[in-house]
C-alpha positions as CSV (number, residue, x, y, z in Angstrom):
1,M,-9.7,7.2,1.4
2,K,-10.3,7.5,-2.4
3,N,-6.6,6.5,-3.1
4,V,-6.9,3.4,-0.9
5,L,-10.1,2.4,-2.6
6,F,-8.6,3.0,-6.0
7,K,-5.6,0.8,-5.2
8,K,-7.9,-1.9,-3.8
9,T,-10.0,-1.7,-7.0
10,L,-7.0,-1.9,-9.2
11,F,-5.7,-4.9,-7.3
12,G,-9.1,-6.6,-7.6
13,L,-9.2,-5.9,-11.3
14,L,-5.7,-7.3,-11.9
15,F,-6.5,-10.3,-9.8
16,L,-9.7,-11.1,-11.6
17,M,-8.2,-10.4,-15.1
18,S,-5.4,-12.8,-14.3
19,F,-7.9,-15.3,-12.9
20,I,-10.1,-15.1,-15.9
21,G,-7.1,-15.2,-18.2
22,Y,-6.3,-18.7,-17.1
23,S,-9.9,-19.8,-17.5
24,Q,-11.8,-17.8,-20.0
25,N,-15.0,-19.9,-19.5
26,L,-14.9,-20.6,-15.8
27,P,-18.0,-22.7,-15.1
28,L,-20.1,-21.2,-12.3
29,S,-21.4,-23.6,-9.7
30,K,-25.1,-24.3,-8.9
31,D,-24.7,-22.1,-5.9
32,A,-23.7,-19.0,-7.9
33,K,-26.0,-16.0,-7.9
34,I,-26.0,-12.9,-10.0
35,S,-27.7,-9.7,-8.8
36,V,-28.2,-6.1,-9.6
37,L,-27.0,-3.6,-6.9
38,T,-28.7,-0.2,-6.6
39,C,-26.8,2.3,-4.6
40,G,-28.4,5.2,-2.8
41,L,-28.1,8.9,-3.5
42,G,-25.2,11.0,-2.3
43,N,-24.4,14.7,-1.9
44,E,-21.5,14.9,-4.4
45,T,-22.4,15.9,-8.0
46,Y,-21.4,12.4,-9.3
47,S,-23.6,10.7,-6.8
48,Y,-26.9,12.7,-6.9
49,F,-28.7,10.0,-8.9
50,G,-27.3,6.9,-7.2
51,H,-25.4,4.0,-9.0
52,T,-26.0,0.6,-10.5
53,A,-23.7,-2.4,-10.6
54,I,-23.8,-6.2,-11.1
55,R,-22.7,-8.6,-8.4
56,V,-21.5,-12.2,-9.2
57,A,-21.1,-14.4,-6.1
58,D,-20.1,-18.0,-6.3
59,P,-18.9,-19.4,-2.9
60,V,-17.7,-22.7,-4.5
61,N,-15.3,-20.9,-6.8
62,N,-14.5,-18.2,-4.2
63,I,-15.9,-15.4,-6.4
64,D,-17.6,-12.4,-5.0
65,Y,-17.1,-9.4,-7.3
66,V,-18.9,-6.3,-8.5
67,Y,-18.9,-5.3,-12.1
68,N,-19.0,-1.5,-12.3
69,Y,-19.7,0.4,-15.5
70,G,-19.3,3.9,-13.9
71,A,-15.5,4.3,-13.9
72,F,-13.5,7.1,-15.5
73,D,-10.0,8.4,-15.2
74,F,-9.4,11.9,-13.8
75,R,-5.9,11.7,-15.3
76,T,-7.3,11.7,-18.9
77,P,-5.6,14.5,-20.8
78,N,-8.0,17.5,-21.2
79,F,-10.4,15.8,-18.8
80,V,-12.8,18.7,-18.4
81,A,-12.9,19.6,-22.1
82,K,-13.6,15.9,-23.0
83,F,-16.4,15.7,-20.4
84,A,-18.0,18.9,-21.7
85,K,-17.6,17.8,-25.3
86,G,-19.2,14.4,-24.6
87,D,-16.4,12.1,-25.7
88,L,-15.0,11.2,-22.3
89,Q,-14.4,7.4,-22.2
90,Y,-16.0,5.6,-19.3
91,F,-15.2,1.9,-18.7
92,V,-16.1,-1.2,-16.7
93,I,-14.0,-2.3,-13.8
94,V,-14.5,-4.9,-11.0
95,H,-14.3,-4.6,-7.3
96,P,-14.1,-7.2,-4.6
97,F,-17.6,-7.1,-3.1
98,I,-16.3,-6.3,0.4
99,D,-14.4,-3.2,-0.9
100,F,-17.4,-2.0,-2.8
101,M,-19.6,-2.3,0.3
102,N,-16.9,-0.6,2.4
103,E,-16.9,2.4,0.1
104,Y,-20.7,2.9,0.3
105,N,-20.6,2.3,4.1
106,Y,-18.0,5.1,4.3
107,E,-20.1,7.4,2.2
108,K,-23.2,6.5,4.2
109,R,-25.2,5.5,1.1
110,S,-27.7,2.7,1.1
111,V,-27.2,-0.4,-1.1
112,F,-30.0,-2.7,-2.3
113,E,-29.7,-6.1,-4.0
114,Q,-32.0,-7.8,-6.4
115,E,-31.0,-11.4,-7.3
116,L,-31.8,-12.4,-10.9
117,L,-34.0,-15.5,-11.2
118,I,-32.5,-16.9,-14.3
119,S,-31.4,-20.4,-15.3
120,Q,-27.9,-21.7,-14.8
121,D,-27.3,-21.3,-18.6
122,F,-28.2,-17.7,-18.5
123,K,-26.1,-17.1,-15.4
124,Q,-23.1,-18.6,-17.2
125,K,-23.8,-16.6,-20.3
126,L,-24.1,-13.3,-18.4
127,F,-20.9,-14.1,-16.5
128,D,-19.1,-14.9,-19.7
129,N,-20.5,-11.7,-21.4
130,L,-19.3,-9.6,-18.5
131,N,-15.8,-11.1,-18.6
132,A,-15.6,-10.8,-22.4
133,T,-16.5,-7.1,-22.1
134,L,-14.0,-6.6,-19.3
135,L,-11.1,-8.0,-21.5
136,S,-12.0,-6.4,-24.8
137,E,-12.2,-2.9,-26.3
138,D,-16.0,-3.0,-25.5
139,R,-14.9,-2.3,-21.9
140,Y,-14.8,1.4,-22.9
141,Y,-17.9,3.4,-23.9
142,T,-18.6,7.1,-24.5
143,Y,-20.7,8.4,-21.6
144,K,-24.1,9.9,-22.4
145,F,-26.2,11.3,-19.6
146,I,-29.5,9.7,-20.7
147,D,-28.5,7.2,-23.4
148,K,-25.4,5.5,-22.1
149,N,-24.4,5.4,-18.4
150,C,-23.8,2.9,-15.6
151,T,-27.5,2.0,-15.4
152,S,-28.3,1.7,-19.2
153,M,-25.1,-0.4,-19.7
154,V,-26.3,-2.9,-17.1
155,V,-29.7,-3.0,-18.7
156,D,-28.1,-3.6,-22.1
157,I,-25.9,-6.5,-21.1
158,I,-28.7,-8.3,-19.2
159,N,-31.1,-7.8,-22.2
160,K,-28.3,-9.1,-24.5
161,T,-27.8,-12.1,-22.4
162,L,-31.6,-12.9,-22.2
163,N,-31.9,-12.5,-26.0
164,G,-34.4,-9.8,-26.1
165,K,-35.6,-6.4,-24.7
166,I,-36.8,-8.0,-21.5
167,I,-36.1,-5.2,-19.1
168,T,-38.0,-2.1,-20.1
169,K,-39.1,0.9,-18.1
170,K,-42.1,0.4,-15.8
171,G,-43.8,3.6,-14.6
172,D,-43.3,7.3,-15.1
173,T,-43.2,7.0,-18.8
174,D,-45.7,9.9,-19.0
175,K,-43.2,12.2,-17.4
176,T,-40.4,14.1,-19.1
177,Y,-36.8,13.4,-18.3
178,R,-36.6,16.9,-16.8
179,S,-39.5,16.2,-14.4
180,I,-37.9,12.9,-13.4
181,L,-34.6,14.6,-12.6
182,F,-36.0,17.5,-10.5
183,P,-36.5,15.8,-7.2
184,Y,-32.9,14.5,-7.2
185,F,-31.6,18.0,-6.7
186,D,-33.3,18.6,-3.3
187,G,-30.8,20.5,-1.1
188,H,-28.8,21.5,-4.2
189,F,-30.6,24.6,-5.4
190,Y,-28.0,26.0,-7.8
191,D,-27.4,22.6,-9.4
192,K,-31.1,22.4,-10.0
193,L,-31.1,25.9,-11.5
194,G,-28.0,25.3,-13.5
195,T,-29.3,22.0,-15.1
196,S,-32.6,23.7,-15.7
197,I,-31.1,26.4,-17.9
198,I,-28.3,24.4,-19.6
199,F,-30.4,21.5,-20.8
200,G,-32.3,21.8,-24.1
201,T,-35.2,20.1,-25.7
202,K,-34.0,16.5,-25.3
203,V,-34.8,16.4,-21.5
204,D,-38.3,17.7,-22.3
205,Q,-39.1,14.4,-24.1
206,L,-41.0,11.7,-22.3
207,G,-38.7,9.6,-20.2
208,T,-39.4,6.2,-21.8
209,K,-35.8,4.9,-21.3
210,I,-34.3,3.5,-18.1
211,F,-31.5,5.9,-17.3
212,L,-31.5,6.2,-13.5
213,P,-30.6,3.5,-10.9
214,F,-33.9,3.6,-9.0
215,E,-35.8,3.4,-12.3
216,L,-34.1,0.1,-13.0
217,K,-34.7,-1.1,-9.4
218,N,-38.4,-0.3,-9.8
219,S,-38.6,-1.9,-13.3
220,L,-36.9,-5.1,-12.2
221,E,-39.5,-5.5,-9.5
222,K,-42.2,-5.5,-12.2
223,T,-40.5,-7.5,-14.9
224,I,-41.7,-11.0,-15.9
225,F,-39.4,-13.4,-17.7
226,D,-40.3,-17.0,-18.7
227,G,-43.5,-16.7,-16.7
228,H,-42.0,-15.7,-13.4
229,P,-40.5,-12.5,-11.9
230,L,-37.0,-11.7,-13.3
231,A,-35.7,-10.7,-9.9
232,R,-36.2,-11.6,-6.3
233,K,-37.7,-9.0,-4.0
234,S,-35.1,-6.3,-3.1
235,Q,-32.9,-6.9,-0.1
236,T,-31.3,-4.1,1.8
237,L,-27.6,-4.6,2.3
238,L,-26.9,-1.1,3.7
239,S,-29.4,1.4,5.0
240,F,-28.8,5.1,5.6
241,E,-31.1,8.1,5.6
242,K,-30.0,10.5,2.9
243,E,-28.9,13.7,4.6
244,T,-30.2,16.8,2.8
245,P,-27.5,19.4,3.1
246,S,-28.2,22.9,4.3
247,S,-26.3,25.9,3.1
248,W,-26.5,29.7,3.8
249,W,-26.0,30.4,0.2
250,N,-27.0,27.4,-1.9
251,N,-30.8,27.9,-1.5
252,V,-33.7,29.7,-3.1
253,Y,-33.5,32.6,-0.7
254,T,-30.1,34.0,-1.8
255,Y,-31.4,33.6,-5.4
256,L,-34.5,35.7,-4.7
257,V,-32.5,38.3,-2.6
258,V,-30.0,38.9,-5.4
259,L,-32.8,39.3,-8.0
260,A,-34.8,41.5,-5.7
261,F,-31.8,43.7,-5.3
262,I,-31.4,44.1,-9.1
263,I,-35.1,45.1,-9.4
264,L,-35.1,47.5,-6.5
265,A,-31.7,49.1,-7.1
266,K,-32.9,50.8,-10.3
267,N,-29.3,51.5,-11.1
268,K,-27.9,51.7,-14.6
269,V,-24.6,50.0,-13.7
270,V,-26.4,47.1,-11.9
271,D,-28.7,46.7,-14.9
272,K,-25.7,46.5,-17.3
273,I,-23.9,44.0,-15.1
274,Y,-27.0,41.8,-14.9
275,L,-27.5,41.9,-18.7
276,L,-23.8,41.2,-19.3
277,I,-23.9,38.1,-17.1
278,L,-27.0,36.9,-19.0
279,S,-25.4,37.5,-22.4
280,L,-22.2,35.7,-21.5
281,M,-24.1,32.7,-20.1
282,G,-26.1,32.7,-23.4
283,L,-22.9,32.8,-25.4
284,F,-21.6,29.8,-23.4
285,F,-24.9,27.9,-23.9
286,V,-24.7,28.4,-27.7
287,T,-21.0,27.5,-27.9
288,V,-21.5,24.3,-25.8
289,G,-24.6,23.4,-27.8
290,F,-22.6,23.4,-31.0
291,Y,-19.4,22.0,-29.5
292,S,-20.7,19.2,-27.3
293,F,-21.8,15.7,-28.3
294,H,-24.2,15.7,-25.4
295,H,-27.6,15.8,-27.0
296,E,-29.1,17.2,-23.8
297,L,-27.2,20.5,-24.3
298,A,-28.4,21.0,-27.9
299,M,-31.4,23.0,-29.0
300,N,-31.4,25.1,-25.8
301,Y,-34.4,27.4,-26.0
302,N,-33.3,29.0,-22.7
303,V,-31.1,31.3,-24.8
304,L,-34.3,33.4,-25.3
305,L,-33.7,34.5,-21.7
306,F,-29.9,34.2,-21.8
307,S,-29.6,35.9,-25.1
308,P,-26.1,36.5,-26.6
309,L,-27.7,39.4,-28.5
310,L,-27.8,41.3,-25.2
311,L,-24.1,42.0,-25.8
312,I,-25.1,44.1,-28.9
313,L,-27.6,46.0,-26.7
314,L,-24.8,46.7,-24.2
315,V,-22.5,47.9,-27.0
316,F,-25.2,50.3,-28.3
317,S,-25.8,51.5,-24.8
318,L,-22.1,52.2,-24.2
319,L,-22.0,54.1,-27.6
320,K,-25.1,56.1,-26.3
321,N,-27.0,55.0,-29.4
322,K,-30.5,55.4,-27.9
323,R,-32.5,54.3,-30.9
324,W,-30.8,50.9,-31.3
325,T,-30.5,50.4,-27.5
326,Y,-34.3,50.9,-27.3
327,R,-35.0,48.6,-30.2
328,F,-32.9,45.8,-28.8
329,A,-34.5,46.2,-25.4
330,V,-37.9,45.9,-26.9
331,L,-36.8,42.9,-29.0
332,H,-35.7,41.1,-25.8
333,V,-38.9,41.9,-24.1
334,L,-40.6,40.1,-27.0
335,F,-38.1,37.2,-26.5
336,L,-39.1,37.1,-22.9
337,L,-42.8,36.9,-23.7
338,A,-42.2,34.1,-26.2
339,Y,-40.0,32.3,-23.7
340,T,-42.6,32.5,-21.0
341,L,-45.3,31.1,-23.2
342,F,-43.1,28.3,-24.3
343,L,-41.9,27.5,-20.8
344,I,-45.2,27.6,-19.0
345,N,-45.9,23.9,-19.1
346,K,-42.2,22.9,-18.5
347,A,-40.9,21.4,-15.2
348,H,-38.5,24.3,-14.6
349,F,-41.0,27.2,-15.2
350,F,-41.2,28.2,-11.5
351,I,-37.5,28.1,-10.8
352,V,-36.8,30.3,-13.8
353,L,-39.8,32.6,-13.4
354,P,-38.0,35.0,-10.9
355,M,-35.3,35.6,-13.6
356,I,-37.9,36.2,-16.2
357,I,-39.5,38.8,-14.0
358,T,-36.2,40.5,-13.2
359,S,-35.2,40.6,-16.9
360,G,-38.5,42.1,-17.7
361,F,-38.0,44.9,-15.2
362,V,-34.5,45.6,-16.3
363,L,-35.3,45.6,-20.1
364,I,-38.3,47.8,-19.7
365,R,-36.2,50.2,-17.7
366,V,-33.6,50.2,-20.4
367,A,-36.3,50.8,-23.0
368,I,-37.8,53.7,-21.1
369,R,-34.4,55.4,-20.5
370,N,-33.7,55.2,-24.2
371,K,-37.0,55.9,-25.8
372,K,-37.0,59.0,-27.9
373,R,-39.1,61.7,-26.4
374,I,-41.7,63.3,-28.6
375,P,-41.5,67.1,-28.3
376,I,-44.6,68.9,-27.4
377,I,-45.2,72.1,-29.4
378,I,-47.4,74.7,-27.8
């Protein structure tokens, strides 16, 4: 299915590029309409937050295309490394509207349309700007989770066309980005946990920028331009209820069972394996924080829980150096206390709390095992 859609999209792109190539400034008719499409949430990682695109429909000129800023090429050399580093190039492509809708119908994801209520001159200017972007190096952009994505790029090109910062965020500006993201992970517990511990301080800032599709949809409904609403009331083109997946392992219960086992086992080997996993994750977080251009991964205070220094504790433990094992265990208990106080007003406090408790039990056990006994002289 994906290969078929890719071929159709490529065909549509080549067709439109050749069409525009013959007529760089094709005049839109009075019947033309330009609208923002908001696509519903899916259960694949790339679709958790929905999608935004722009539709240009002009029956007189036989045009009905969707401009999509969310494309990337899996065949890019070192794709995973580039995505992690934050220099993967995304680009804008066009789809025939019918193919775009067929894809979302196949994926059972809703699609909503908001027609822009702008003058003919602005419609023409937006159409020309879209085509100019499509046929220039500006077609490519470096993806950033909050600052540059399929939604923010749509906001930018509409604002550029309207000669001002017309579309701004309406609502939820008093919430952090982390708090805004949390509900989108319903049914995907370990994705929620993973993003909770890999994201740093940037996502704890107030979410004043539009970066999610439904934020744009909500803001368009409340935006006034030239004394009237910027967009018509949203029309539903496809309607599906999002299915929340169920999994025997991807849920909070397996998470709590594993942590409870670690606490109740009271086993030296289990404790060491747990601390080793935490330390390796911490080492990964620190490395990614320095390596990646994603600002969301920098300044990750979660390393107070996932401390790379736990590796040193484990080395001292293996060398049977009780004094330094004890000292590093106490040091990490202090890290845990500081982390808990810092985290207490953050959105991910309760999802991380069971790990804080487990780490506390394990570290205190390690400290007790290695504390130097004071001899009693009678």
